[in-house]
N, C-alpha and C positions, 0 to 999 in steps of 0.2 A: 582426646576430648570426647570420643564416642562413649567411653565408659561413664562419663558424667551424665550424658543423655540417657543411657540405659538405666542408671540409678534413678534419675528423675522420673523416667517412665514407670519404673517399678514402684516408686513412692506414690505416684498418682494412681496406679492400679490398686494399691493397698488402701488408699483413701477412698476409692470408688467402692471397694468391698465394704467399707465402714459406713458408707452413705447409701441413700436410696434414690438420689436424684438423677442418676445417669447423666451427669454433667462432667464430672472430673475425668471420666473415661476418655473424653476427646482431648484433654490435655496430655494424657498418656500417649495417645496416637500421635499428637503433634510433636511430642518429645521423640518418638520413633522416627518421624520424618526428619527432625533435626539431626538425629543420629545418622541417618543415611547421608544427609548433606555433609556431615562432619568427615565422611570418607573422602569427599571431593575438595573441601576447603577447610583451612584452619581458622578462618575469619569468624570470630565469635558473634559479631554483629549480624552476619548473614545467617548463621545457624539460629540465633535467637529470633531473627525476623521470620525465618521459616517456621519456627515453633509457634510464634504468636499468630501469624497469618493462617497457618494450617489449622490450628486449634479453633480460632475464631470462625473460619469458614465451615469447619465440620460442625460446630455447635449450631450455627444458623441454618445450615442445610438439613440437619437431622432433627431439629426441634419440631417441625410439623409431623414428622414420622413418629417421633417419640410420643407426642401428645395424642396421636391417633391410636397408638398401641395402648397407652396407659389411660385411655379415655373412660374406661370402666368406672362407674360410680362405686361407692363403697357397697360391698355385698353385705346384706343384712344377715346377721348370724344370731345364734342362740335365741333368746326370747323375742328379739325384734323381727325374726324371720317369720313369725306367725301373723304379723300385721297385714291385713287385707285378705287373710284366709277365712274360709267359711267353716262353721262347725255347728254343733247341735247342743242345746241346753240339756244337761243331764240332771241338774238340780235347780229348781226355780231360783231365778236371780231376784232377790228382794233388796231394794236399796235401804229400807228401814233397818233390817236386821244385819245387812252387810254380808248375807250369805248368797251362795250361788256357784255353780260349776258348769263348765262347758267342756265338750270334747272336740278337739281340733286335731284331725288326723288320728294318731294313736296316743296323743297326749291329753291328759285331763288338767284343766286349769281352773283356779279360783277366778271368779269373774264378777264384774259389776257392770251395770248398764250405762251406756253413754249419756242418756237423758234422764237418769234416775227414775226409770219406770220399772215396774215389775214385768219380768219376762218369764212366761210359764215354761215348764219342762217340755221338751220335744220341739221347741221352736228353733228354726234355723237362724243362725246369727252370723255376723261378720265382725272380725276383730278390727277395731278402730285404732287402738293404741295399747300400750302397756304402762301400767302404773305400779311400780314396785314389783310384786309377784302376782298381780291380778291383771287379767285381760279385760280391757274396756271394750264392751261389745255393743252392737246395735242391730 
């Protein structure tokens, strides 16, 4: 019977690799506990009980730990990483003509103003949002 528990554990590990929830892993560990119990008894009810109880206990005991580790919010990447950063206007931002550029770090972005006001060249700005390929600045 131990071979069956080893196969079940392997299947759960493969399923864990295919998912990102870190939940199925504990079923694999529970199957390994049942595997160890199968060396001492041939009673399938005891083995299955050990599997269910150990998997359930492991899930509930480790859930706070897993939440603490995976607590990180989504990391802003690409264009959204500039929201909140400061820069300088390199070409006047004119809401009527729709022109304007800002330099944020080493990147130059097309820009428009947050309140549809004209912002002169050389003014320090802060990026409020991204709209398509334009930085919305204030």
